[in-house]
C-alpha positions as CSV (number, residue, x, y, z in Angstrom):
1,M,8.2,17.1,8.7
2,K,5.5,18.4,6.3
3,R,4.0,15.0,6.2
4,T,4.1,14.4,9.9
5,L,2.4,17.9,10.5
6,G,-0.4,17.0,8.0
7,L,-0.9,13.7,9.6
8,L,-1.2,15.3,13.0
9,L,-3.5,18.0,11.7
10,V,-5.7,15.4,10.2
11,L,-5.6,13.1,13.1
12,S,-6.8,16.0,15.4
13,L,-9.5,17.0,13.1
14,A,-10.6,13.2,12.6
15,M,-10.7,12.7,16.4
16,S,-12.3,15.9,17.3
17,T,-15.7,16.0,18.7
18,V,-18.4,18.5,19.8
19,V,-18.4,19.1,23.4
20,A,-21.6,18.4,25.3
21,E,-22.8,21.0,27.6
22,E,-23.3,18.8,30.4
23,T,-22.3,15.0,30.9
24,E,-23.1,12.5,33.6
25,P,-20.4,10.4,35.5
26,A,-19.5,7.3,33.6
27,T,-21.4,4.1,34.2
28,A,-20.6,0.7,32.9
29,E,-23.6,1.0,30.6
30,K,-22.2,4.2,29.1
31,L,-18.9,3.1,28.7
32,A,-20.1,0.0,27.0
33,A,-22.1,2.4,24.6
34,V,-18.9,4.5,24.1
35,N,-17.0,1.3,23.2
36,R,-19.9,0.4,20.9
37,L,-19.4,3.8,19.2
38,L,-15.8,3.5,18.8
39,D,-16.2,0.0,17.4
40,L,-18.8,1.4,14.7
41,T,-16.7,4.2,13.7
42,G,-13.7,2.3,13.2
43,A,-11.6,4.5,15.6
44,V,-9.1,2.0,16.3
45,Q,-8.6,1.0,12.8
46,M,-8.1,4.7,11.8
47,G,-5.9,5.2,14.6
48,Q,-3.7,2.2,13.6
49,Q,-3.7,3.4,10.0
50,I,-2.3,6.6,11.1
51,I,0.5,5.0,13.4
52,N,1.4,2.9,10.4
53,Q,1.6,5.9,8.1
54,L,3.9,7.6,10.8
55,L,6.0,4.8,11.0
56,T,6.3,4.6,7.3
57,L,7.4,8.1,7.2
58,H,9.8,7.5,10.1
59,Q,11.1,4.6,8.4
60,Q,11.7,6.6,5.0
61,S,13.6,9.2,7.2
62,H,15.8,6.6,8.8
63,P,16.8,4.2,6.2
64,D,19.8,3.2,8.3
65,V,17.3,1.4,10.8
66,P,17.0,-2.2,9.7
67,A,13.5,-3.5,8.6
68,Q,13.5,-6.0,11.4
69,A,13.6,-3.3,13.9
70,W,10.7,-1.4,12.2
71,A,8.8,-4.7,12.1
72,E,9.3,-5.1,15.9
73,I,8.3,-1.5,16.6
74,R,5.2,-1.8,14.5
75,A,4.2,-5.0,16.3
76,E,4.5,-3.1,19.6
77,L,2.2,-0.3,18.7
78,D,-1.3,-1.3,18.9
79,F,-3.9,1.6,18.9
80,N,-6.2,-0.7,21.0
81,D,-4.0,-0.1,24.0
82,F,-5.3,3.8,23.7
83,K,-9.0,2.7,23.3
84,P,-9.7,3.1,27.2
85,A,-8.3,6.7,27.0
86,L,-10.3,7.4,24.1
87,A,-13.4,6.1,25.6
88,Q,-12.7,8.2,28.7
89,I,-12.4,11.3,26.4
90,Y,-15.9,10.4,24.7
91,D,-17.3,9.8,28.2
92,A,-16.1,13.3,29.3
93,H,-17.7,15.1,26.2
94,F,-20.9,13.4,25.7
95,S,-23.8,12.4,27.7
96,A,-25.4,9.0,27.4
97,A,-28.2,10.2,25.2
98,E,-25.7,11.8,22.8
99,I,-23.7,8.6,22.5
100,N,-26.7,6.7,21.9
101,A,-27.7,9.2,19.2
102,L,-24.4,8.8,17.6
103,I,-24.8,5.0,17.5
104,A,-28.3,5.4,15.9
105,F,-26.6,7.8,13.4
106,Y,-23.8,5.3,12.5
107,E,-26.1,2.4,12.3
108,S,-28.4,4.5,10.0
109,D,-27.8,4.3,6.0
110,I,-26.1,7.6,5.7
111,G,-24.0,6.7,8.9
112,R,-23.0,3.5,7.1
113,Q,-22.3,5.4,4.1
114,L,-19.9,7.9,5.8
115,L,-18.0,5.1,7.5
116,A,-17.5,3.5,4.3
117,K,-16.1,6.5,2.8
118,Q,-14.2,7.6,5.7
119,P,-10.8,5.8,4.9
120,E,-10.8,7.4,1.5
121,I,-11.7,10.7,3.1
122,L,-8.9,10.3,5.5
123,N,-6.3,9.5,2.9
124,D,-7.6,12.6,0.8
125,S,-7.4,14.7,4.0
126,I,-3.8,13.6,4.6
127,A,-2.6,14.5,1.2
128,A,-4.5,17.7,1.4
129,G,-3.0,18.4,5.1
130,Q,0.5,17.5,3.8
131,S,0.1,20.0,0.9
132,W,-1.2,22.7,2.9
133,A,1.5,22.2,5.4
134,G,4.1,22.4,2.8
135,E,2.5,25.7,1.7
136,V,2.4,27.1,5.4
137,Q,6.1,26.2,5.9
138,G,7.1,27.9,2.6
139,K,5.3,31.1,3.5
140,L,6.8,30.8,7.1
141,V,10.3,30.5,5.8
142,E,9.7,33.4,3.2
143,T,8.2,35.6,5.8
144,L,11.2,34.9,8.3
145,K,13.8,35.7,5.5
146,R,11.9,39.0,4.6
147,K,12.0,39.9,8.2
148,G,15.9,39.2,8.3
149,Y,15.7,36.1,10.2
150,A,17.1,33.8,7.4
151,E,20.2,32.6,9.6
152,G,19.7,28.9,10.2
153,L,16.8,28.3,7.8
């Protein structure tokens, strides 16, 4: 549970974006740029990595489920299926000019450096999120017990 909470926290932080003040309706050109940005940032690979980590957690929590079943589930879950929805989200929050500026950033030296370090940053963030979630859960249980709500904890 703690690991899942940490993963979800990190996912929301990793996928969060700055909201543009105004955006124009989607055009084929803008959606192509959004897809280019998603490709540049490795969004699909990151999403697939998170899916794989969540499946591993569930597999550990449910050792009675055969490995073959987990392999079949893993084969069915492809983050590429989510890419069109993710593109629509980026489209809604960024103008075409902002998307192009982000592409320019990720094509720059510092942008490429960020992309190269992002998997390691994600792994470290997941570990930190899991640790933090454990602390929060401990404080929550402690507070509930102190207030007399210990039954069922």
